[in-house]
N, C-alpha and C positions, 0 to 999 in steps of 0.2 A: 891560472893561479889555481889552490882549491883549499879551499877555509874548511873542510872537517875536519882534520886535527887538531886545528884549535878549539868548535868551540864540544869536540869532543872534552877538551881536555876542562870545560868553564861546564857541562853538564855535574846537574847531581849523580850519582852510581845511585846502584841498591843499597849499596854498602852503607852510603851514607847517608839517606832515608830508614835504614834498620839502626845504625850506631844513633842516628839523634833522635831516633824515638827512642833506644834505650838510656838517652841522656835527659827522657822527657822524666821518665817512669820514672829516674831515679831525682834525678830532683826534687818526683813530686811524694816520694818514698821518707824521703829527706827530709823535704815539711812538716810530713804529716809525722814523723819522731819527734820535729821539735815540741809542735803542734803539742804532742802530749807528753812532753817532756816538761816542757810549760806547764802546764795544768795540774802532772801529777804536782810540785815544787809549787803550786799555789794550794795545793794540796796541804799540802804536808804542813807548809805552812798556815794555813789554816787549823791543823791539827792544834799543834804546836803553839801558836795566840789564845785558841778554848785552855788545851789540857791546866797553858797558864794563869790564865785567868778564874779556870776553875783552883787550878790550887791557892789560888792571891786570893779567890772568895773565900776558899776551911780555911784559908790561917788568919782571915779577918773576923771570920764568927769565932775559932777556937780564943782566938782573943779576949772577945766583947765579952764571952759566957762564962772568960774567966774573971771579969773584972765587974761584973754586975756581983 
């Protein structure tokens, strides 16, 4: 009995190896995009928070200036 056919089906082909490398690259790129998106969102949130704080500070300063 020959087991050659069965073992060939079990081993990975060069195409499988290339496909796996491409899948890994794709996952890596998606992870980078996700991190970049989160970093950008954090930066935007910080900028918005800063702008709100500055606006509130300006409002309080104007209110104090008029009450004196």
